[in-house]
PDB file of N, CA, C and O in Angstrom:
ATOM      1  N   UNK A   1      48.697-111.670 -13.590  1.00  0.00           N
ATOM      2  CA  UNK A   1      47.697-112.298 -12.751  1.00  0.00           C
ATOM      3  C   UNK A   1      48.373-112.827 -11.495  1.00  0.00           C
ATOM      4  O   UNK A   1      49.467-113.387 -11.569  1.00  0.00           O
ATOM      5  N   UNK A   2      47.739-112.656 -10.353  1.00  0.00           N
ATOM      6  CA  UNK A   2      48.265-113.229  -9.119  1.00  0.00           C
ATOM      7  C   UNK A   2      47.840-114.701  -9.002  1.00  0.00           C
ATOM      8  O   UNK A   2      46.760-115.003  -8.494  1.00  0.00           O
ATOM      9  N   UNK A   3      48.692-115.600  -9.471  1.00  0.00           N
ATOM     10  CA  UNK A   3      48.411-117.037  -9.470  1.00  0.00           C
ATOM     11  C   UNK A   3      49.439-117.763  -8.616  1.00  0.00           C
ATOM     12  O   UNK A   3      50.618-117.408  -8.607  1.00  0.00           O
ATOM     13  N   UNK A   4      48.973-118.795  -7.891  1.00  0.00           N
ATOM     14  CA  UNK A   4      49.896-119.644  -7.136  1.00  0.00           C
ATOM     15  C   UNK A   4      49.260-121.015  -6.985  1.00  0.00           C
ATOM     16  O   UNK A   4      48.151-121.234  -7.473  1.00  0.00           O
ATOM     17  N   UNK A   5      49.940-121.945  -6.316  1.00  0.00           N
ATOM     18  CA  UNK A   5      49.494-123.338  -6.280  1.00  0.00           C
ATOM     19  C   UNK A   5      48.633-123.703  -5.079  1.00  0.00           C
ATOM     20  O   UNK A   5      48.360-124.886  -4.877  1.00  0.00           O
ATOM     21  N   UNK A   6      48.196-122.745  -4.280  1.00  0.00           N
ATOM     22  CA  UNK A   6      47.336-123.020  -3.133  1.00  0.00           C
ATOM     23  C   UNK A   6      45.886-122.662  -3.412  1.00  0.00           C
ATOM     24  O   UNK A   6      45.490-122.459  -4.560  1.00  0.00           O
ATOM     25  N   UNK A   7      45.100-122.588  -2.343  1.00  0.00           N
ATOM     26  CA  UNK A   7      43.679-122.243  -2.455  1.00  0.00           C
ATOM     27  C   UNK A   7      43.499-120.758  -2.765  1.00  0.00           C
ATOM     28  O   UNK A   7      44.320-119.928  -2.371  1.00  0.00           O
ATOM     29  N   UNK A   8      42.417-120.432  -3.473  1.00  0.00           N
ATOM     30  CA  UNK A   8      42.076-119.027  -3.724  1.00  0.00           C
ATOM     31  C   UNK A   8      41.871-118.301  -2.398  1.00  0.00           C
ATOM     32  O   UNK A   8      41.432-118.898  -1.415  1.00  0.00           O
ATOM     33  N   UNK A   9      42.192-117.015  -2.379  1.00  0.00           N
ATOM     34  CA  UNK A   9      41.867-116.181  -1.224  1.00  0.00           C
ATOM     35  C   UNK A   9      41.857-114.718  -1.643  1.00  0.00           C
ATOM     36  O   UNK A   9      42.386-114.352  -2.692  1.00  0.00           O
ATOM     37  N   UNK A  10      41.254-113.902  -0.813  1.00  0.00           N
ATOM     38  CA  UNK A  10      41.204-112.457  -1.030  1.00  0.00           C
ATOM     39  C   UNK A  10      41.848-111.790   0.174  1.00  0.00           C
ATOM     40  O   UNK A  10      41.622-112.198   1.313  1.00  0.00           O
ATOM     41  N   UNK A  11      42.646-110.771  -0.079  1.00  0.00           N
ATOM     42  CA  UNK A  11      43.305-110.037   0.994  1.00  0.00           C
ATOM     43  C   UNK A  11      43.502-108.595   0.547  1.00  0.00           C
ATOM     44  O   UNK A  11      43.042-108.205  -0.526  1.00  0.00           O
ATOM     45  N   UNK A  12      44.174-107.817   1.357  1.00  0.00           N
ATOM     46  CA  UNK A  12      44.508-106.438   0.990  1.00  0.00           C
ATOM     47  C   UNK A  12      45.994-106.374   0.662  1.00  0.00           C
ATOM     48  O   UNK A  12      46.818-106.951   1.372  1.00  0.00           O
ATOM     49  N   UNK A  13      46.333-105.675  -0.410  1.00  0.00           N
ATOM     50  CA  UNK A  13      47.725-105.511  -0.809  1.00  0.00           C
ATOM     51  C   UNK A  13      48.145-104.070  -0.542  1.00  0.00           C
ATOM     52  O   UNK A  13      47.438-103.127  -0.896  1.00  0.00           O
ATOM     53  N   UNK A  14      49.312-103.916   0.090  1.00  0.00           N
ATOM     54  CA  UNK A  14      49.854-102.597   0.391  1.00  0.00           C
ATOM     55  C   UNK A  14      50.461-102.018  -0.880  1.00  0.00           C
ATOM     56  O   UNK A  14      51.438-102.551  -1.406  1.00  0.00           O
ATOM     57  N   UNK A  15      49.881-100.929  -1.371  1.00  0.00           N
ATOM     58  CA  UNK A  15      50.374-100.276  -2.579  1.00  0.00           C
ATOM     59  C   UNK A  15      51.354 -99.153  -2.259  1.00  0.00           C
ATOM     60  O   UNK A  15      51.876 -98.500  -3.163  1.00  0.00           O
ATOM     61  N   UNK A  16      51.601 -98.932  -0.979  1.00  0.00           N
ATOM     62  CA  UNK A  16      52.523 -97.885  -0.552  1.00  0.00           C
ATOM     63  C   UNK A  16      51.797 -96.640  -0.095  1.00  0.00           C
ATOM     64  O   UNK A  16      50.637 -96.423  -0.447  1.00  0.00           O
ATOM     65  N   UNK A  17      52.479 -95.821   0.691  1.00  0.00           N
ATOM     66  CA  UNK A  17      51.945 -94.549   1.182  1.00  0.00           C
ATOM     67  C   UNK A  17      50.582 -94.721   1.853  1.00  0.00           C
ATOM     68  O   UNK A  17      49.661 -93.935   1.628  1.00  0.00           O
ATOM     69  N   UNK A  18      50.469 -95.770   2.688  1.00  0.00           N
ATOM     70  CA  UNK A  18      49.234 -96.059   3.437  1.00  0.00           C
ATOM     71  C   UNK A  18      48.035 -96.346   2.540  1.00  0.00           C
ATOM     72  O   UNK A  18      46.891 -96.111   2.931  1.00  0.00           O
ATOM     73  N   UNK A  19      48.293 -96.845   1.359  1.00  0.00           N
ATOM     74  CA  UNK A  19      47.223 -97.170   0.406  1.00  0.00           C
ATOM     75  C   UNK A  19      47.123 -98.691   0.263  1.00  0.00           C
ATOM     76  O   UNK A  19      48.114 -99.357  -0.039  1.00  0.00           O
ATOM     77  N   UNK A  20      45.928 -99.233   0.480  1.00  0.00           N
ATOM     78  CA  UNK A  20      45.698-100.669   0.364  1.00  0.00           C
ATOM     79  C   UNK A  20      44.584-100.924  -0.645  1.00  0.00           C
ATOM     80  O   UNK A  20      43.661-100.121  -0.783  1.00  0.00           O
ATOM     81  N   UNK A  21      44.682-102.045  -1.345  1.00  0.00           N
ATOM     82  CA  UNK A  21      43.660-102.410  -2.327  1.00  0.00           C
ATOM     83  C   UNK A  21      43.349-103.892  -2.182  1.00  0.00           C
ATOM     84  O   UNK A  21      44.244-104.679  -1.875  1.00  0.00           O
ATOM     85  N   UNK A  22      42.095-104.287  -2.398  1.00  0.00           N
ATOM     86  CA  UNK A  22      41.766-105.712  -2.361  1.00  0.00           C
ATOM     87  C   UNK A  22      42.416-106.425  -3.541  1.00  0.00           C
ATOM     88  O   UNK A  22      42.529-105.874  -4.636  1.00  0.00           O
ATOM     89  N   UNK A  23      42.835-107.647  -3.298  1.00  0.00           N
ATOM     90  CA  UNK A  23      43.425-108.457  -4.366  1.00  0.00           C
ATOM     91  C   UNK A  23      42.919-109.893  -4.205  1.00  0.00           C
ATOM     92  O   UNK A  23      42.909-110.441  -3.103  1.00  0.00           O
ATOM     93  N   UNK A  24      42.503-110.485  -5.316  1.00  0.00           N
ATOM     94  CA  UNK A  24      42.047-111.878  -5.347  1.00  0.00           C
ATOM     95  C   UNK A  24      43.206-112.711  -5.879  1.00  0.00           C
ATOM     96  O   UNK A  24      43.661-112.509  -7.005  1.00  0.00           O
ATOM     97  N   UNK A  25      43.678-113.643  -5.066  1.00  0.00           N
ATOM     98  CA  UNK A  25      44.755-114.548  -5.451  1.00  0.00           C
ATOM     99  C   UNK A  25      44.098-115.844  -5.911  1.00  0.00           C
ATOM    100  O   UNK A  25      43.291-116.428  -5.188  1.00  0.00           O
ATOM    101  N   UNK A  26      44.446-116.291  -7.115  1.00  0.00           N
ATOM    102  CA  UNK A  26      43.807-117.449  -7.726  1.00  0.00           C
ATOM    103  C   UNK A  26      44.709-118.680  -7.695  1.00  0.00           C
ATOM    104  O   UNK A  26      45.931-118.566  -7.788  1.00  0.00           O
ATOM    105  N   UNK A  27      44.095-119.856  -7.562  1.00  0.00           N
ATOM    106  CA  UNK A  27      44.799-121.113  -7.763  1.00  0.00           C
ATOM    107  C   UNK A  27      45.109-121.221  -9.250  1.00  0.00           C
ATOM    108  O   UNK A  27      44.208-121.142 -10.086  1.00  0.00           O
ATOM    109  N   UNK A  28      46.380-121.401  -9.575  1.00  0.00           N
ATOM    110  CA  UNK A  28      46.825-121.404 -10.972  1.00  0.00           C
ATOM    111  C   UNK A  28      46.076-122.437 -11.824  1.00  0.00           C
ATOM    112  O   UNK A  28      45.524-122.091 -12.869  1.00  0.00           O
ATOM    113  N   UNK A  29      46.053-123.677 -11.393  1.00  0.00           N
ATOM    114  CA  UNK A  29      45.445-124.748 -12.190  1.00  0.00           C
ATOM    115  C   UNK A  29      43.951-124.509 -12.404  1.00  0.00           C
ATOM    116  O   UNK A  29      43.458-124.653 -13.523  1.00  0.00           O
ATOM    117  N   UNK A  30      43.234-124.150 -11.358  1.00  0.00           N
ATOM    118  CA  UNK A  30      41.788-123.912 -11.492  1.00  0.00           C
ATOM    119  C   UNK A  30      41.487-122.708 -12.380  1.00  0.00           C
ATOM    120  O   UNK A  30      40.548-122.740 -13.175  1.00  0.00           O
ATOM    121  N   UNK A  31      42.285-121.644 -12.246  1.00  0.00           N
ATOM    122  CA  UNK A  31      42.055-120.456 -13.067  1.00  0.00           C
ATOM    123  C   UNK A  31      42.246-120.780 -14.547  1.00  0.00           C
ATOM    124  O   UNK A  31      41.391-120.457 -15.372  1.00  0.00           O
ATOM    125  N   UNK A  32      43.363-121.414 -14.881  1.00  0.00           N
ATOM    126  CA  UNK A  32      43.632-121.755 -16.286  1.00  0.00           C
ATOM    127  C   UNK A  32      42.566-122.708 -16.805  1.00  0.00           C
ATOM    128  O   UNK A  32      42.075-122.528 -17.919  1.00  0.00           O
ATOM    129  N   UNK A  33      42.198-123.712 -16.028  1.00  0.00           N
ATOM    130  CA  UNK A  33      41.176-124.669 -16.458  1.00  0.00           C
ATOM    131  C   UNK A  33      39.843-123.980 -16.709  1.00  0.00           C
ATOM    132  O   UNK A  33      39.132-124.346 -17.645  1.00  0.00           O
ATOM    133  N   UNK A  34      39.491-122.994 -15.900  1.00  0.00           N
ATOM    134  CA  UNK A  34      38.217-122.291 -16.100  1.00  0.00           C
ATOM    135  C   UNK A  34      38.201-121.526 -17.421  1.00  0.00           C
ATOM    136  O   UNK A  34      37.149-121.405 -18.048  1.00  0.00           O
ATOM    137  N   UNK A  35      39.337-121.016 -17.846  1.00  0.00           N
ATOM    138  CA  UNK A  35      39.426-120.318 -19.137  1.00  0.00           C
ATOM    139  C   UNK A  35      39.404-121.335 -20.280  1.00  0.00           C
ATOM    140  O   UNK A  35      38.727-121.122 -21.286  1.00  0.00           O
ATOM    141  N   UNK A  36      40.135-122.429 -20.131  1.00  0.00           N
ATOM    142  CA  UNK A  36      40.146-123.473 -21.164  1.00  0.00           C
ATOM    143  C   UNK A  36      38.747-124.050 -21.372  1.00  0.00           C
ATOM    144  O   UNK A  36      38.370-124.366 -22.501  1.00  0.00           O
ATOM    145  N   UNK A  37      37.982-124.188 -20.303  1.00  0.00           N
ATOM    146  CA  UNK A  37      36.627-124.742 -20.385  1.00  0.00           C
ATOM    147  C   UNK A  37      35.688-123.848 -21.193  1.00  0.00           C
ATOM    148  O   UNK A  37      34.639-124.307 -21.645  1.00  0.00           O
ATOM    149  N   UNK A  38      36.050-122.588 -21.377  1.00  0.00           N
ATOM    150  CA  UNK A  38      35.241-121.658 -22.172  1.00  0.00           C
ATOM    151  C   UNK A  38      35.619-121.697 -23.652  1.00  0.00           C
ATOM    152  O   UNK A  38      35.094-120.914 -24.444  1.00  0.00           O
ATOM    153  N   UNK A  39      36.528-122.605 -24.035  1.00  0.00           N
ATOM    154  CA  UNK A  39      36.909-122.754 -25.430  1.00  0.00           C
ATOM    155  C   UNK A  39      38.190-122.039 -25.829  1.00  0.00           C
ATOM    156  O   UNK A  39      38.542-122.010 -27.008  1.00  0.00           O
ATOM    157  N   UNK A  40      38.890-121.464 -24.860  1.00  0.00           N
ATOM    158  CA  UNK A  40      40.148-120.783 -25.160  1.00  0.00           C
ATOM    159  C   UNK A  40      41.304-121.779 -25.129  1.00  0.00           C
ATOM    160  O   UNK A  40      41.201-122.851 -24.534  1.00  0.00           O
ATOM    161  N   UNK A  41      42.396-121.410 -25.776  1.00  0.00           N
ATOM    162  CA  UNK A  41      43.614-122.210 -25.796  1.00  0.00           C
ATOM    163  C   UNK A  41      44.730-121.359 -25.194  1.00  0.00           C
ATOM    164  O   UNK A  41      44.914-120.206 -25.582  1.00  0.00           O
ATOM    165  N   UNK A  42      45.467-121.925 -24.255  1.00  0.00           N
ATOM    166  CA  UNK A  42      46.596-121.211 -23.660  1.00  0.00           C
ATOM    167  C   UNK A  42      47.763-121.273 -24.634  1.00  0.00           C
ATOM    168  O   UNK A  42      48.292-122.350 -24.908  1.00  0.00           O
ATOM    169  N   UNK A  43      48.163-120.125 -25.154  1.00  0.00           N
ATOM    170  CA  UNK A  43      49.240-120.051 -26.148  1.00  0.00           C
ATOM    171  C   UNK A  43      50.599-119.775 -25.523  1.00  0.00           C
ATOM    172  O   UNK A  43      51.620-120.256 -26.013  1.00  0.00           O
ATOM    173  N   UNK A  44      50.614-119.001 -24.439  1.00  0.00           N
ATOM    174  CA  UNK A  44      51.897-118.655 -23.827  1.00  0.00           C
ATOM    175  C   UNK A  44      51.665-118.223 -22.383  1.00  0.00           C
ATOM    176  O   UNK A  44      50.580-117.764 -22.025  1.00  0.00           O
ATOM    177  N   UNK A  45      52.679-118.372 -21.577  1.00  0.00           N
ATOM    178  CA  UNK A  45      52.657-117.859 -20.210  1.00  0.00           C
ATOM    179  C   UNK A  45      54.071-117.470 -19.820  1.00  0.00           C
ATOM    180  O   UNK A  45      55.039-118.042 -20.319  1.00  0.00           O
ATOM    181  N   UNK A  46      54.189-116.493 -18.924  1.00  0.00           N
ATOM    182  CA  UNK A  46      55.497-115.995 -18.534  1.00  0.00           C
ATOM    183  C   UNK A  46      55.426-115.451 -17.112  1.00  0.00           C
ATOM    184  O   UNK A  46      54.357-115.111 -16.606  1.00  0.00           O
ATOM    185  N   UNK A  47      56.579-115.381 -16.494  1.00  0.00           N
ATOM    186  CA  UNK A  47      56.690-114.830 -15.144  1.00  0.00           C
ATOM    187  C   UNK A  47      56.819-113.313 -15.235  1.00  0.00           C
ATOM    188  O   UNK A  47      57.569-112.794 -16.063  1.00  0.00           O
ATOM    189  N   UNK A  48      56.088-112.610 -14.383  1.00  0.00           N
ATOM    190  CA  UNK A  48      56.152-111.147 -14.312  1.00  0.00           C
ATOM    191  C   UNK A  48      56.888-110.806 -13.013  1.00  0.00           C
ATOM    192  O   UNK A  48      56.274-110.628 -11.961  1.00  0.00           O
ATOM    193  N   UNK A  49      58.206-110.720 -13.113  1.00  0.00           N
ATOM    194  CA  UNK A  49      59.031-110.519 -11.924  1.00  0.00           C
ATOM    195  C   UNK A  49      58.913-109.108 -11.350  1.00  0.00           C
ATOM    196  O   UNK A  49      59.351-108.860 -10.226  1.00  0.00           O
ATOM    197  N   UNK A  50      58.329-108.188 -12.107  1.00  0.00           N
ATOM    198  CA  UNK A  50      58.119-106.829 -11.591  1.00  0.00           C
ATOM    199  C   UNK A  50      57.027-106.785 -10.521  1.00  0.00           C
ATOM    200  O   UNK A  50      56.909-105.805  -9.785  1.00  0.00           O
ATOM    201  N   UNK A  51      56.239-107.843 -10.442  1.00  0.00           N
ATOM    202  CA  UNK A  51      55.155-107.925  -9.449  1.00  0.00           C
ATOM    203  C   UNK A  51      55.364-109.170  -8.604  1.00  0.00           C
ATOM    204  O   UNK A  51      55.539-110.264  -9.140  1.00  0.00           O
ATOM    205  N   UNK A  52      55.347-109.012  -7.307  1.00  0.00           N
ATOM    206  CA  UNK A  52      55.456-110.130  -6.368  1.00  0.00           C
ATOM    207  C   UNK A  52      54.356-109.965  -5.329  1.00  0.00           C
ATOM    208  O   UNK A  52      53.730-108.909  -5.240  1.00  0.00           O
ATOM    209  N   UNK A  53      54.126-111.009  -4.547  1.00  0.00           N
ATOM    210  CA  UNK A  53      53.115-110.923  -3.502  1.00  0.00           C
ATOM    211  C   UNK A  53      53.693-111.488  -2.220  1.00  0.00           C
ATOM    212  O   UNK A  53      54.139-112.634  -2.178  1.00  0.00           O
ATOM    213  N   UNK A  54      53.683-110.675  -1.174  1.00  0.00           N
ATOM    214  CA  UNK A  54      54.174-111.082   0.140  1.00  0.00           C
ATOM    215  C   UNK A  54      53.068-110.855   1.158  1.00  0.00           C
ATOM    216  O   UNK A  54      52.570-109.738   1.301  1.00  0.00           O
ATOM    217  N   UNK A  55      52.685-111.904   1.862  1.00  0.00           N
ATOM    218  CA  UNK A  55      51.659-111.815   2.897  1.00  0.00           C
ATOM    219  C   UNK A  55      52.329-112.080   4.245  1.00  0.00           C
ATOM    220  O   UNK A  55      52.602-113.232   4.582  1.00  0.00           O
ATOM    221  N   UNK A  56      52.595-111.027   5.019  1.00  0.00           N
ATOM    222  CA  UNK A  56      53.304-111.191   6.292  1.00  0.00           C
ATOM    223  C   UNK A  56      52.636-112.243   7.186  1.00  0.00           C
ATOM    224  O   UNK A  56      51.421-112.240   7.384  1.00  0.00           O
ATOM    225  N   UNK A  57      53.463-113.131   7.714  1.00  0.00           N
ATOM    226  CA  UNK A  57      52.964-114.173   8.599  1.00  0.00           C
ATOM    227  C   UNK A  57      52.401-115.384   7.882  1.00  0.00           C
ATOM    228  O   UNK A  57      51.978-116.342   8.530  1.00  0.00           O
ATOM    229  N   UNK A  58      52.387-115.359   6.556  1.00  0.00           N
ATOM    230  CA  UNK A  58      51.835-116.467   5.765  1.00  0.00           C
ATOM    231  C   UNK A  58      52.744-116.744   4.568  1.00  0.00           C
ATOM    232  O   UNK A  58      52.361-116.531   3.418  1.00  0.00           O
ATOM    233  N   UNK A  59      53.939-117.216   4.856  1.00  0.00           N
ATOM    234  CA  UNK A  59      54.922-117.465   3.797  1.00  0.00           C
ATOM    235  C   UNK A  59      54.399-118.418   2.728  1.00  0.00           C
ATOM    236  O   UNK A  59      54.764-118.293   1.559  1.00  0.00           O
ATOM    237  N   UNK A  60      53.545-119.371   3.115  1.00  0.00           N
ATOM    238  CA  UNK A  60      53.018-120.342   2.158  1.00  0.00           C
ATOM    239  C   UNK A  60      52.081-119.691   1.143  1.00  0.00           C
ATOM    240  O   UNK A  60      51.791-120.287   0.106  1.00  0.00           O
ATOM    241  N   UNK A  61      51.606-118.480   1.423  1.00  0.00           N
ATOM    242  CA  UNK A  61      50.712-117.773   0.505  1.00  0.00           C
ATOM    243  C   UNK A  61      51.420-116.626  -0.215  1.00  0.00           C
ATOM    244  O   UNK A  61      50.775-115.824  -0.891  1.00  0.00           O
ATOM    245  N   UNK A  62      52.725-116.548  -0.075  1.00  0.00           N
ATOM    246  CA  UNK A  62      53.524-115.531  -0.753  1.00  0.00           C
ATOM    247  C   UNK A  62      54.174-116.149  -1.983  1.00  0.00           C
ATOM    248  O   UNK A  62      54.437-117.351  -2.007  1.00  0.00           O
ATOM    249  N   UNK A  63      54.438-115.333  -3.008  1.00  0.00           N
ATOM    250  CA  UNK A  63      55.090-115.847  -4.209  1.00  0.00           C
ATOM    251  C   UNK A  63      55.905-114.744  -4.869  1.00  0.00           C
ATOM    252  O   UNK A  63      55.577-113.564  -4.741  1.00  0.00           O
ATOM    253  N   UNK A  64      56.984-115.130  -5.587  1.00  0.00           N
ATOM    254  CA  UNK A  64      57.952-114.152  -6.080  1.00  0.00           C
ATOM    255  C   UNK A  64      57.539-113.369  -7.323  1.00  0.00           C
ATOM    256  O   UNK A  64      58.155-112.350  -7.637  1.00  0.00           O
ATOM    257  N   UNK A  65      56.517-113.822  -8.030  1.00  0.00           N
ATOM    258  CA  UNK A  65      56.131-113.108  -9.251  1.00  0.00           C
ATOM    259  C   UNK A  65      54.689-113.428  -9.632  1.00  0.00           C
ATOM    260  O   UNK A  65      54.140-114.465  -9.260  1.00  0.00           O
ATOM    261  N   UNK A  66      54.102-112.514 -10.378  1.00  0.00           N
ATOM    262  CA  UNK A  66      52.779-112.746 -10.955  1.00  0.00           C
ATOM    263  C   UNK A  66      52.963-113.526 -12.253  1.00  0.00           C
ATOM    264  O   UNK A  66      54.094-113.818 -12.642  1.00  0.00           O
ATOM    265  N   UNK A  67      51.863-113.867 -12.927  1.00  0.00           N
ATOM    266  CA  UNK A  67      51.937-114.622 -14.177  1.00  0.00           C
ATOM    267  C   UNK A  67      51.275-113.841 -15.302  1.00  0.00           C
ATOM    268  O   UNK A  67      50.230-113.218 -15.115  1.00  0.00           O
ATOM    269  N   UNK A  68      51.895-113.886 -16.459  1.00  0.00           N
ATOM    270  CA  UNK A  68      51.276-113.363 -17.668  1.00  0.00           C
ATOM    271  C   UNK A  68      50.736-114.542 -18.455  1.00  0.00           C
ATOM    272  O   UNK A  68      51.408-115.567 -18.568  1.00  0.00           O
ATOM    273  N   UNK A  69      49.532-114.416 -19.001  1.00  0.00           N
ATOM    274  CA  UNK A  69      48.901-115.502 -19.753  1.00  0.00           C
ATOM    275  C   UNK A  69      48.361-114.957 -21.068  1.00  0.00           C
ATOM    276  O   UNK A  69      47.814-113.856 -21.115  1.00  0.00           O
ATOM    277  N   UNK A  70      48.519-115.739 -22.139  1.00  0.00           N
ATOM    278  CA  UNK A  70      47.991-115.350 -23.445  1.00  0.00           C
ATOM    279  C   UNK A  70      47.095-116.477 -23.946  1.00  0.00           C
ATOM    280  O   UNK A  70      47.566-117.586 -24.198  1.00  0.00           O
ATOM    281  N   UNK A  71      45.802-116.191 -24.088  1.00  0.00           N
ATOM    282  CA  UNK A  71      44.820-117.159 -24.574  1.00  0.00           C
ATOM    283  C   UNK A  71      44.273-116.697 -25.919  1.00  0.00           C
ATOM    284  O   UNK A  71      44.195-115.499 -26.190  1.00  0.00           O
ATOM    285  N   UNK A  72      43.895-117.656 -26.754  1.00  0.00           N
ATOM    286  CA  UNK A  72      43.166-117.357 -27.985  1.00  0.00           C
ATOM    287  C   UNK A  72      41.945-118.265 -28.045  1.00  0.00           C
ATOM    288  O   UNK A  72      41.867-119.269 -27.338  1.00  0.00           O
ATOM    289  N   UNK A  73      40.995-117.898 -28.899  1.00  0.00           N
ATOM    290  CA  UNK A  73      39.793-118.706 -29.093  1.00  0.00           C
ATOM    291  C   UNK A  73      39.977-119.539 -30.349  1.00  0.00           C
ATOM    292  O   UNK A  73      40.381-119.025 -31.392  1.00  0.00           O
ATOM    293  N   UNK A  74      39.685-120.810 -30.247  1.00  0.00           N
ATOM    294  CA  UNK A  74      39.715-121.682 -31.420  1.00  0.00           C
ATOM    295  C   UNK A  74      38.368-121.604 -32.125  1.00  0.00           C
ATOM    296  O   UNK A  74      37.332-121.832 -31.500  1.00  0.00           O
ATOM    297  N   UNK A  75      38.365-121.284 -33.419  1.00  0.00           N
ATOM    298  CA  UNK A  75      37.072-121.194 -34.146  1.00  0.00           C
ATOM    299  C   UNK A  75      36.399-122.544 -34.306  1.00  0.00           C
ATOM    300  O   UNK A  75      35.318-122.630 -34.888  1.00  0.00           O
TER     301      UNK A  75
END
């Protein structure tokens, strides 16, 4: 998941070879809270260093890795 500590935004990500795709970048705390509010429990999270996000001219909106999240439902 593309999560970071700023405000949500949508932009285009360069996938290479002149190919771009829309990507929604989420505020980490709000995204996790929205899942927890549905009754899920966050069991684990990890850094996905194979994926990074760089937005030229906006260093504050760039981050070195995506996040992996594992949620379960409590009965």
